[in-house]
ZAFI-926492 format. One record per residue: residue number from 1; x, y, z of N, C-alpha, C in turn. Coordinates in Angstrom, 1 decimal. Layout:
% ZAFI-926492
REC nuke   n_c1   n_c2   n_c3  ca_c1  ca_c2  ca_c3   c_c1   c_c2   c_c3
REC  NUM      X      Y      Z      X      Y      Z      X      Y      Z
...
END
This chain:
% ZAFI-926492
REC nuke   n_c1   n_c2   n_c3  ca_c1  ca_c2  ca_c3   c_c1   c_c2   c_c3
REC    1  131.4   87.0    3.8  130.5   88.4    3.5  129.5   87.4    2.2
REC    2  128.7   87.9    2.4  127.0   86.8    1.7  127.4   87.7    0.1
REC    3  128.3   86.5   -1.1  127.2   87.0   -2.4  125.8   86.7   -2.8
REC    4  125.3   87.5   -3.9  124.3   87.0   -4.8  124.2   86.1   -5.7
REC    5  123.8   85.5   -5.6  124.0   83.9   -6.6  122.1   83.8   -7.2
REC    6  122.6   83.2   -8.4  120.8   82.3   -9.0  121.4   81.3   -9.7
REC    7  120.4   80.0   -9.2  120.8   78.8   -9.5  119.1   78.4  -10.4
REC    8  119.9   77.3  -10.9  118.4   76.4  -12.0  118.8   75.1  -11.4
REC    9  117.5   74.1  -12.0  117.4   72.9  -11.3  117.6   72.3  -12.9
REC   10  118.4   71.4  -12.7  118.6   70.4  -14.2  117.4   69.9  -14.0
REC   11  116.3   69.4  -15.6  116.0   68.4  -15.4  115.9   67.5  -16.5
REC   12  115.4   66.2  -16.2  115.4   64.9  -17.7  113.4   64.9  -17.4
REC   13  113.8   64.8  -19.1  112.2   65.0  -19.1  111.6   64.5  -20.6
REC   14  111.9   62.7  -20.2  112.1   62.2  -22.0  110.5   61.6  -22.6
REC   15  109.8   62.6  -21.6  108.1   62.5  -22.5  107.8   63.7  -22.7
REC   16  107.3   64.4  -23.8  106.6   65.4  -23.5  105.5   64.9  -22.8
REC   17  104.5   64.5  -23.5  103.5   63.6  -23.6  102.8   63.5  -22.1
REC   18  103.5   62.9  -21.0  103.6   62.4  -20.2  103.4   64.2  -19.0
REC   19  104.4   65.2  -19.7  105.4   66.7  -18.9  105.6   65.6  -17.7
REC   20  106.6   64.6  -17.3  107.3   64.5  -16.3  108.8   64.2  -16.6
REC   21  109.3   64.6  -14.9  110.5   65.0  -14.8  111.6   64.7  -14.2
REC   22  113.0   64.2  -13.7  113.1   63.8  -12.8  114.3   64.9  -13.1
REC   23  114.8   65.6  -11.7  115.8   66.4  -11.4  117.3   65.3  -11.3
REC   24  117.9   66.3  -12.3  119.0   65.4  -12.9  120.7   66.3  -12.2
REC   25  120.7   67.7  -12.2  121.7   68.6  -11.9  121.3   70.1  -11.0
REC   26  122.4   70.5  -11.0  122.3   71.9  -10.1  123.1   73.3  -11.0
REC   27  122.9   73.8  -11.3  123.6   75.5  -12.3  123.5   75.8  -11.1
REC   28  124.9   76.5  -10.1  124.9   77.9   -9.5  126.2   78.9  -10.5
REC   29  124.9   80.1   -9.9  126.3   81.2  -11.2  126.4   82.4   -9.8
REC   30  127.5   82.7   -9.5  127.3   84.5   -8.9  128.1   85.1   -9.8
REC   31  126.9   86.2  -10.5  127.1   86.8  -11.8  128.7   88.1  -11.0
REC   32  128.1   88.5  -10.4  129.3   89.5   -9.9  130.8   88.9   -9.8
REC   33  131.2   87.8   -9.7  132.3   87.0   -9.7  133.1   86.8  -11.1
REC   34  131.5   86.9  -11.8  131.8   86.0  -13.0  132.4   84.7  -12.9
REC   35  130.9   83.9  -11.7  131.4   82.1  -11.9  130.7   81.1  -12.3
REC   36  130.3   80.2  -12.6  129.1   79.5  -13.3  130.1   77.9  -12.7
REC   37  129.0   77.3  -11.8  129.5   76.1  -12.0  128.2   75.2  -12.4
REC   38  128.4   73.7  -12.5  127.9   73.2  -12.2  127.6   71.2  -11.9
REC   39  126.6   70.6  -11.1  126.7   69.2  -11.5  125.8   68.7  -11.7
REC   40  126.4   67.5  -12.4  125.3   66.5  -12.8  125.0   65.3  -12.1
REC   41  123.9   64.5  -11.9  123.9   63.5  -11.7  124.6   62.3  -12.5
REC   42  125.2   61.5  -11.6  125.5   59.8  -12.8  125.0   58.9  -13.4
REC   43  124.8   58.8  -14.7  124.0   58.4  -15.3  123.5   56.8  -14.9
REC   44  124.3   56.6  -13.9  123.3   55.0  -13.5  122.3   55.6  -11.8
REC   45  121.9   56.8  -11.8  121.4   57.3  -10.9  120.1   56.2  -11.4
REC   46  119.9   55.6  -10.2  119.1   54.3   -9.9  118.0   55.1   -9.6
REC   47  117.0   56.0   -9.5  115.9   56.9   -8.9  115.8   56.9  -10.6
REC   48  116.9   57.7  -11.1  115.6   58.2  -12.7  115.3   57.0  -13.0
REC   49  116.5   56.0  -13.7  116.6   54.7  -14.2  115.6   54.1  -14.6
REC   50  115.0   53.8  -13.2  114.2   52.8  -12.5  112.4   53.7  -12.8
REC   51  112.6   54.4  -12.8  111.8   55.2  -13.3  110.8   55.2  -14.3
REC   52  111.9   56.2  -15.2  111.8   56.4  -16.7  111.7   54.3  -17.4
REC   53  113.1   54.4  -17.2  113.1   53.0  -17.8  114.0   53.0  -19.7
REC   54  114.7   53.9  -19.4  115.6   54.5  -20.4  116.8   55.2  -19.8
REC   55  118.2   53.8  -19.6  119.0   54.5  -19.5  120.3   55.0  -20.3
REC   56  120.3   54.1  -21.8  120.7   54.8  -22.5  120.6   56.7  -23.2
REC   57  119.0   56.7  -23.4  118.4   58.1  -23.3  119.1   59.7  -22.3
REC   58  119.2   58.5  -20.7  119.8   59.6  -19.9  120.7   59.7  -19.8
REC   59  121.1   58.7  -20.2  123.2   59.0  -20.6  123.1   60.3  -21.7
REC   60  122.8   60.1  -22.6  123.0   61.2  -24.0  122.2   62.4  -23.3
REC   61  121.0   62.7  -22.1  120.9   64.1  -22.1  122.0   64.5  -21.4
REC   62  122.4   63.7  -20.3  123.5   64.6  -19.7  124.9   64.9  -20.2
REC   63  124.9   63.9  -21.4  125.9   64.5  -22.7  125.4   65.9  -22.7
REC   64  124.5   66.1  -23.6  123.9   67.1  -23.7  123.7   68.2  -23.0
REC   65  123.4   68.0  -21.6  123.4   69.0  -20.6  124.8   69.2  -20.8
REC   66  125.6   68.3  -20.1  127.5   69.4  -19.7  127.6   69.9  -21.2
REC   67  127.3   69.7  -22.1  127.9   70.5  -23.4  127.7   71.9  -23.3
REC   68  126.0   72.0  -23.1  125.7   73.5  -23.0  126.2   74.4  -22.2
REC   69  126.6   73.7  -20.6  126.7   74.0  -19.4  128.6   74.5  -19.7
REC   70  128.8   73.6  -20.3  130.0   73.6  -20.9  130.8   75.3  -21.4
REC   71  129.3   75.4  -22.7  129.5   76.8  -23.6  129.4   77.5  -22.7
REC   72  128.0   77.8  -21.3  127.4   78.9  -20.6  128.7   79.5  -19.4
REC   73  129.3   78.2  -19.3  130.8   78.5  -18.1  131.5   79.2  -18.3
REC   74  131.4   78.6  -20.0  133.0   79.9  -20.6  132.4   80.8  -21.0
REC   75  131.2   81.8  -21.3  130.8   82.2  -21.7  131.6   82.6  -20.4
REC   76  130.4   82.9  -19.3  130.9   83.7  -17.7  132.2   84.1  -17.7
REC   77  132.9   83.9  -18.1  133.6   84.0  -17.4  134.4   85.0  -17.6
REC   78  133.8   85.9  -18.8  134.2   87.1  -19.9  133.4   87.6  -19.7
REC   79  132.0   87.6  -19.6  131.0   88.8  -19.7  130.6   89.5  -18.7
REC   80  129.8   90.1  -19.0  129.6   91.2  -17.9  128.5   90.7  -16.9
REC   81  128.0   91.3  -15.5  127.7   90.8  -14.7  125.8   90.7  -15.5
REC   82  125.8   92.3  -16.1  124.8   92.0  -16.0  123.6   90.6  -17.9
REC   83  125.0   90.8  -18.6  124.5   89.8  -19.7  124.9   88.2  -18.9
REC   84  125.8   88.1  -17.5  125.2   86.9  -17.4  124.4   86.4  -16.4
REC   85  123.2   87.4  -15.8  122.3   87.2  -15.8  121.4   86.9  -16.7
REC   86  121.3   87.4  -17.7  120.2   87.5  -18.9  120.8   86.1  -19.6
REC   87  122.1   85.6  -19.8  122.2   84.5  -20.4  121.6   83.4  -19.3
REC   88  121.8   83.0  -18.1  121.3   82.4  -17.2  119.5   82.1  -17.6
REC   89  118.7   84.2  -17.6  117.6   83.8  -17.8  117.2   82.6  -18.8
REC   90  117.5   83.1  -20.2  117.3   82.8  -21.3  117.6   81.1  -21.1
REC   91  119.1   80.6  -21.1  119.2   79.2  -20.2  117.7   78.4  -19.5
REC   92  117.2   79.0  -18.6  115.9   78.4  -18.1  114.6   78.7  -18.7
REC   93  114.1   79.6  -19.9  113.2   79.7  -20.6  113.0   78.2  -20.6
REC   94  111.5   78.1  -21.0  110.9   77.0  -20.9  111.3   76.3  -22.7
REC   95  111.9   74.7  -22.6  112.2   74.3  -23.4  111.1   72.9  -24.3
REC   96  111.1   72.7  -25.4  110.6   71.3  -25.8  112.2   70.4  -25.7
REC   97  112.6   69.4  -25.1  113.8   69.5  -24.8  114.0   67.9  -24.1
REC   98  114.8   66.8  -24.3  114.2   65.7  -22.6  115.8   66.6  -21.7
REC   99  116.5   67.4  -21.4  117.4   68.5  -20.7  115.9   70.0  -20.7
REC  100  115.3   70.0  -19.1  114.9   71.3  -19.3  115.8   71.8  -18.1
REC  101  115.4   73.4  -17.5  116.0   74.2  -16.4  114.7   74.6  -15.4
REC  102  114.8   74.2  -13.9  113.5   75.0  -13.6  114.1   76.6  -14.0
REC  103  113.2   77.7  -13.3  112.8   79.0  -13.1  114.1   79.4  -12.4
REC  104  114.9   80.2  -13.1  116.2   81.1  -12.0  115.0   80.9  -10.6
REC  105  116.5   80.8   -9.7  116.0   81.3   -8.2  117.5   82.0   -7.8
REC  106  117.0   82.9   -6.5  117.8   83.4   -5.5  118.2   82.8   -5.2
REC  107  119.2   83.3   -4.6  120.0   82.6   -2.9  121.3   83.6   -2.5
REC  108  121.2   83.6   -1.4  123.0   84.6   -0.9  123.8   83.8   -0.3
REC  109  125.2   83.3   -0.6  126.3   82.2   -0.6  127.2   82.8    0.1
REC  110  127.8   82.2    1.1  129.0   82.3    2.0  130.3   81.6    1.4
REC  111  129.7   80.5    1.1  130.6   79.5    0.7  130.1   79.0   -1.1
REC  112  130.3   79.0   -2.1  129.8   79.0   -3.7  130.0   77.5   -3.4
REC  113  131.0   77.1   -3.2  131.6   75.2   -3.2  130.7   74.0   -2.3
REC  114  129.9   75.3   -1.1  129.9   74.3    0.5  128.2   74.6   -1.0
REC  115  128.2   75.2   -1.0  126.1   76.0   -1.7  125.8   74.3   -2.4
REC  116  126.5   74.7   -3.7  126.5   74.4   -4.5  126.4   72.1   -3.9
REC  117  126.7   71.7   -3.3  126.7   70.7   -2.5  125.6   70.7   -2.0
REC  118  125.5   71.7   -0.9  124.0   71.5   -0.5  122.6   71.5   -1.4
REC  119  122.8   72.4   -2.4  121.9   72.1   -3.3  121.8   71.0   -3.8
REC  120  122.7   70.5   -4.2  122.6   69.3   -4.9  122.2   68.0   -4.2
REC  121  122.4   68.6   -2.9  122.2   66.9   -2.1  121.1   67.1   -1.6
REC  122  120.2   68.8   -1.6  118.6   68.3   -1.0  117.2   68.2   -2.8
REC  123  118.5   68.4   -3.9  117.0   68.4   -4.8  117.6   66.9   -5.8
REC  124  119.1   66.2   -5.6  119.3   65.3   -6.9  119.5   63.9   -5.8
REC  125  120.3   64.1   -4.9  120.9   63.2   -3.9  119.2   62.7   -3.5
REC  126  118.4   63.6   -2.9  117.7   63.3   -2.1  117.4   62.9   -0.6
REC  127  118.7   62.7   -0.5  119.1   61.4    0.4  119.1   62.6    1.7
REC  128  119.2   64.2    1.5  119.7   64.7    3.2  118.1   64.8    3.9
REC  129  117.4   65.1    3.4  116.2   65.0    4.2  116.4   63.5    5.4
REC  130  116.4   62.6    4.0  116.0   61.2    5.0  117.3   60.7    5.8
REC  131  118.3   61.5    5.3  119.4   61.5    6.1  119.6   61.6    7.3
REC  132  118.9   62.7    7.5  119.0   63.9    8.8  117.7   62.8    9.6
REC  133  116.8   62.7    9.2  115.8   62.1    9.9  116.0   60.3    9.8
REC  134  117.3   59.9    9.4  117.7   58.8   10.0  119.1   59.0   11.5
REC  135  119.4   60.0   10.8  120.7   60.4   12.1  119.6   60.8   13.6
REC  136  118.4   61.4   13.3  117.9   62.2   14.5  117.1   60.5   15.2
REC  137  116.6   59.4   14.6  116.8   58.0   14.7  117.3   57.9   16.1
REC  138  118.6   57.5   15.5  120.0   57.3   15.8  120.0   57.8   16.9
REC  139  120.1   59.3   17.1  120.1   60.0   18.3  119.0   59.6   19.3
REC  140  118.3   59.6   18.8  117.0   59.5   20.2  117.1   58.0   20.9
REC  141  117.7   57.1   20.1  118.1   55.3   20.6  119.2   55.4   21.8
REC  142  119.7   56.7   20.6  121.2   56.3   21.7  120.5   57.5   22.9
REC  143  119.8   58.1   23.0  119.6   59.1   24.9  118.9   57.6   25.1
REC  144  117.8   57.3   24.7  117.3   56.4   24.9  117.9   55.3   26.4
REC  145  118.8   54.5   25.3  120.2   53.9   25.7  120.7   54.9   27.6
REC  146  121.0   56.2   27.3  121.9   56.4   28.0  121.0   56.5   29.5
REC  147  119.4   57.0   29.4  118.3   56.8   30.2  118.7   55.3   30.8
REC  148  117.9   54.5   30.3  118.7   53.2   30.7  119.6   52.4   31.8
REC  149  120.5   53.9   31.7  121.5   53.2   31.8  122.0   54.3   32.7
REC  150  121.6   54.9   33.3  121.6   56.1   34.2  122.5   57.0   33.9
REC  151  122.5   57.4   32.5  124.2   58.5   31.6  123.7   59.6   31.4
REC  152  123.3   61.1   32.3  122.9   62.3   32.4  123.6   63.3   31.8
REC  153  124.7   63.0   31.6  125.8   64.1   31.5  125.5   64.3   29.4
REC  154  125.2   63.4   29.3  125.5   64.0   27.4  124.5   65.1   27.0
REC  155  124.5   66.4   26.5  123.4   66.6   26.5  123.3   67.3   25.3
REC  156  122.6   67.8   24.2  122.3   68.6   23.2  122.9   70.1   23.7
REC  157  124.3   70.6   22.4  124.9   71.6   23.3  125.8   72.0   21.5
REC  158  126.0   73.2   21.7  127.0   74.2   20.5  128.0   74.3   20.9
REC  159  129.6   73.5   20.3  130.6   74.1   20.6  130.9   75.5   20.1
REC  160  131.9   76.8   20.6  131.7   77.8   19.9  133.7   77.8   20.5
REC  161  134.0   78.3   19.0  135.9   78.8   19.2  135.3   80.4   18.1
REC  162  136.7   80.7   17.6  136.9   82.4   17.1  135.8   81.8   15.8
REC  163  136.4   80.5   15.1  135.7   79.7   14.0  135.0   79.7   14.2
REC  164  134.8   78.4   14.9  134.4   77.1   15.2  132.5   77.2   15.9
REC  165  131.9   76.9   15.6  130.2   76.9   15.7  129.8   75.4   15.6
REC  166  130.0   74.4   16.7  129.5   73.5   16.1  128.6   72.2   16.7
REC  167  127.5   72.7   16.4  126.3   72.0   17.1  126.2   70.5   17.1
REC  168  126.3   69.1   18.4  126.3   68.6   18.1  125.1   67.9   19.3
REC  169  124.5   66.5   19.5  123.3   66.1   19.9  123.6   65.6   21.1
REC  170  125.2   65.2   21.8  125.2   64.2   22.7  126.8   65.2   23.0
REC  171  127.2   66.2   23.6  127.5   66.5   24.4  128.0   66.3   26.1
REC  172  128.9   66.3   26.4  129.7   65.9   27.9  130.7   67.1   27.8
REC  173  130.6   67.9   29.0  131.1   68.8   29.6  131.8   69.2   30.9
REC  174  132.4   68.8   31.2  133.6   68.5   33.0  134.5   69.4   32.8
REC  175  136.1   68.2   33.4  137.1   68.8   32.8  137.5   68.5   31.8
REC  176  136.8   67.3   30.6  137.1   67.1   29.8  135.6   67.2   28.7
REC  177  136.0   68.1   27.9  135.4   67.8   26.8  134.9   66.2   25.7
REC  178  133.5   65.6   25.2  133.4   64.9   24.7  132.1   64.6   24.1
REC  179  132.5   63.9   22.9  130.8   64.4   22.4  130.9   63.0   21.5
REC  180  129.5   62.8   20.7  129.1   61.6   20.5  128.7   62.2   18.9
REC  181  128.4   62.0   17.9  128.2   62.5   16.6  127.3   61.1   15.9
REC  182  126.1   60.3   15.5  125.6   59.6   15.1  126.1   60.4   13.6
REC  183  126.2   58.8   12.9  126.5   59.5   11.1  126.2   58.4   10.2
REC  184  124.9   58.8    9.4  124.3   58.0    8.5  124.9   57.8    7.0
REC  185  125.3   56.8    6.9  126.2   56.8    5.5  124.5   55.9    4.4
REC  186  124.4   56.4    4.4  123.3   55.8    3.2  123.4   56.1    2.4
REC  187  123.4   58.0    1.8  123.6   58.0    0.2  123.4   57.8   -0.7
REC  188  122.6   57.7   -1.8  122.3   57.0   -2.8  123.5   57.0   -4.1
REC  189  124.8   58.3   -3.7  125.9   58.0   -4.5  127.5   57.9   -3.7
REC  190  128.2   57.4   -4.6  129.6   57.1   -3.4  130.1   58.6   -2.6
REC  191  130.3   59.5   -3.7  130.7   60.8   -3.4  129.9   61.6   -2.8
REC  192  128.3   61.6   -2.1  127.8   61.5   -0.9  128.2   61.4   -0.1
REC  193  128.3   60.3    0.1  129.0   59.3    1.3  130.6   60.2    1.3
REC  194  131.2   60.2    0.5  132.7   60.8    1.2  132.0   62.3    1.8
REC  195  131.1   63.2    1.1  130.8   64.6    1.2  130.3   64.3    2.6
REC  196  129.5   63.8    2.5  129.5   64.2    4.3  129.9   63.7    5.1
REC  197  131.0   62.6    5.0  132.1   62.4    6.1  132.9   63.5    6.5
REC  198  133.3   63.9    5.3  134.7   65.4    5.2  133.8   66.4    5.3
REC  199  132.9   66.8    5.7  132.0   67.4    5.8  131.8   68.1    7.4
REC  200  131.8   66.5    8.1  131.8   66.5    9.5  133.4   66.4   10.4
REC  201  134.4   66.2    9.3  135.7   65.7    9.6  136.3   67.2   10.2
REC  202  135.9   67.9    8.9  136.4   69.7    8.3  136.1   70.4    9.8
REC  203  134.3   69.7   10.3  133.9   70.8   11.2  135.3   70.4   12.7
REC  204  135.5   68.6   13.0  135.5   68.5   14.2  137.4   69.2   14.2
REC  205  138.1   68.8   12.8  139.6   69.6   13.0  139.5   70.5   13.0
REC  206  138.2   71.4   12.4  139.1   73.3   13.2  138.4   73.2   14.4
REC  207  137.8   72.5   14.8  137.3   72.8   16.4  138.6   72.3   17.7
REC  208  139.5   71.4   16.9  140.5   70.8   17.7  141.5   71.5   17.6
REC  209  141.5   72.2   16.4  142.9   73.4   16.2  142.8   74.7   17.1
REC  210  140.9   74.9   17.9  141.1   76.1   17.9  140.5   75.9   19.3
REC  211  141.3   74.5   19.8  140.6   73.9   21.5  139.8   73.9   22.0
REC  212  138.4   73.4   21.4  137.1   73.9   21.8  137.4   71.8   22.0
REC  213  137.7   71.3   21.4  137.7   69.8   21.9  139.3   68.8   21.2
REC  214  139.3   67.5   21.0  140.1   66.8   21.3  139.2   65.9   20.1
REC  215  140.3   65.5   19.6  139.7   64.5   18.1  139.5   62.9   19.4
REC  216  140.3   62.8   20.1  140.2   61.3   20.4  139.1   61.5   21.5
REC  217  138.3   62.3   21.6  137.2   62.3   22.4  135.7   62.8   21.6
REC  218  136.0   62.2   20.8  134.6   62.4   19.7  134.3   60.7   19.1
REC  219  133.1   60.5   19.9  132.9   59.3   19.6  132.1   59.0   17.9
REC  220  132.3   58.4   17.1  131.3   59.0   16.2  130.5   57.2   15.7
REC  221  129.5   57.6   16.0  128.6   56.4   15.4  127.7   56.2   14.3
REC  222  128.7   55.5   14.0  127.9   55.0   12.7  126.5   54.1   12.5
REC  223  126.0   53.8   11.0  125.5   53.6   10.5  125.5   53.0    8.9
REC  224  125.3   52.6    8.4  125.6   52.4    6.5  124.7   51.2    6.1
REC  225  124.9   51.4    4.9  123.7   50.3    4.0  124.3   49.4    3.5
REC  226  123.7   48.4    2.9  124.8   46.9    1.9  125.0   48.1    0.9
REC  227  124.9   49.0    0.1  125.0   49.4   -1.1  126.9   50.6   -1.0
REC  228  127.3   50.5   -1.7  128.6   51.5   -2.0  129.6   51.0   -0.6
REC  229  130.0   49.4   -1.1  131.1   49.3    0.8  132.4   50.2    0.6
REC  230  132.6   50.4   -0.8  134.0   50.9   -1.1  133.8   52.2   -0.6
REC  231  132.8   53.3   -0.9  133.2   54.7   -0.5  132.8   55.0    1.3
REC  232  131.8   53.7    1.8  131.7   53.6    3.0  133.0   53.4    4.4
REC  233  134.3   52.5    3.2  134.9   52.2    4.2  136.0   53.0    4.0
REC  234  136.8   53.4    3.3  137.2   54.9    2.8  136.9   56.0    3.5
REC  235  135.0   56.1    3.8  134.5   57.4    5.0  135.1   56.9    6.6
REC  236  134.8   55.4    6.6  135.4   54.5    7.7  137.1   54.6    8.6
REC  237  137.6   54.7    7.7  138.7   54.8    7.9  139.8   56.0    7.5
REC  238  138.8   56.9    7.0  139.0   58.3    7.0  139.2   59.4    8.4
REC  239  138.2   58.8    9.4  137.5   59.4   10.3  138.7   58.8   11.4
REC  240  138.8   57.2   11.1  139.7   56.8   12.1  141.5   57.4   12.0
REC  241  141.4   57.7   10.8  143.0   58.2   10.3  143.3   59.4   10.9
REC  242  142.0   60.4   11.6  142.0   61.7   12.3  141.9   61.1   13.3
REC  243  142.1   59.8   14.4  142.6   60.4   15.4  140.2   60.1   16.3
REC  244  139.9   60.0   15.1  138.3   59.9   15.8  137.8   58.8   16.1
REC  245  137.3   58.2   17.6  137.1   57.3   17.8  135.3   56.8   16.9
REC  246  135.2   55.4   16.5  134.4   55.2   15.8  133.6   53.9   16.2
REC  247  132.3   53.3   15.8  131.7   52.5   16.2  130.5   52.2   15.6
REC  248  129.7   51.7   15.5  128.3   50.9   14.3  127.4   51.4   15.9
REC  249  126.4   52.8   15.4  125.3   52.6   16.7  124.7   51.8   17.1
REC  250  125.2   50.4   16.5  124.0   49.6   17.8  124.4   48.8   18.1
REC  251  126.5   49.1   18.2  127.0   48.8   19.5  127.1   49.7   20.8
REC  252  125.4   49.2   21.5  125.3   49.8   22.2  126.4   49.3   24.0
REC  253  126.4   48.8   23.5  127.5   48.0   24.9  128.6   49.3   25.0
REC  254  129.4   49.4   23.8  130.4   50.5   23.4  129.9   51.8   23.5
REC  255  129.0   52.0   23.5  129.2   53.6   23.1  128.7   53.7   25.0
REC  256  127.6   52.7   25.3  127.8   53.1   26.5  129.0   53.5   27.6
REC  257  129.8   51.9   27.0  131.3   52.3   28.2  132.2   53.4   27.9
REC  258  132.0   54.2   26.3  132.6   56.1   26.4  131.9   56.7   26.8
REC  259  130.7   56.8   27.2  130.1   57.6   28.1  130.6   57.7   29.1
REC  260  130.7   56.6   30.3  130.6   55.9   31.6  132.3   56.7   31.3
REC  261  133.1   56.6   30.5  134.5   57.0   30.8  135.1   58.1   31.3
REC  262  133.7   58.9   30.6  133.8   60.4   30.8  132.8   60.9   32.2
REC  263  131.8   60.1   31.9  130.7   60.3   33.6  131.6   60.0   35.1
REC  264  132.2   58.9   35.2  133.1   58.6   36.4  134.0   59.3   37.1
END
């Protein structure tokens, strides 16, 4: 069941004269449930510090935002629904401050925590669209590989169960269901890398529990950047510990060998 929620974007605006700002966090509230949570960027967010060149000021602004939002969150647990909405509206009114808030927005939410993560990824991490495009490129390259190798049984498909609806770009259906999922671990923050990994692992684990697919028949073709090596390694370890197969997506021979094992 969906809940009516409201949210706003936390903005860092150090220079009043230019009216420039950078997205620095997300605030999400479910007034009917008396719940409010927020997520702020790291004070080391390279995009913001590189653009404005004032890392100490950004760190202080985040501290100010955290104190203000903690107070709002405490109030939310005890207030009435109308009071929560009114206070949220007051929070988002235009102010001359290092920290500002976007106008209040409405959204229907099924999973509060997942929505907060999604909004953060969209507006602050800013890797969502780039990551999705990167993974689309990876899919196209694997499909080209399969065409050249005359592998034609892996197609875009959706695996379904009572609690599972798993859309994948490369699925083989025969006596055994197999799948290849490219994952790009090139997010700006280490936590975003782990979140992206965990979200897909959760989907595959749920699918296996419903008998939709076995994890041993899933190949993760991963691509990562030189940054955040620790987070990338933890993500890779998590994938292999769950029993999924893992290769670098540029290891074309291994990907082709995986696919041919099911085609033959």
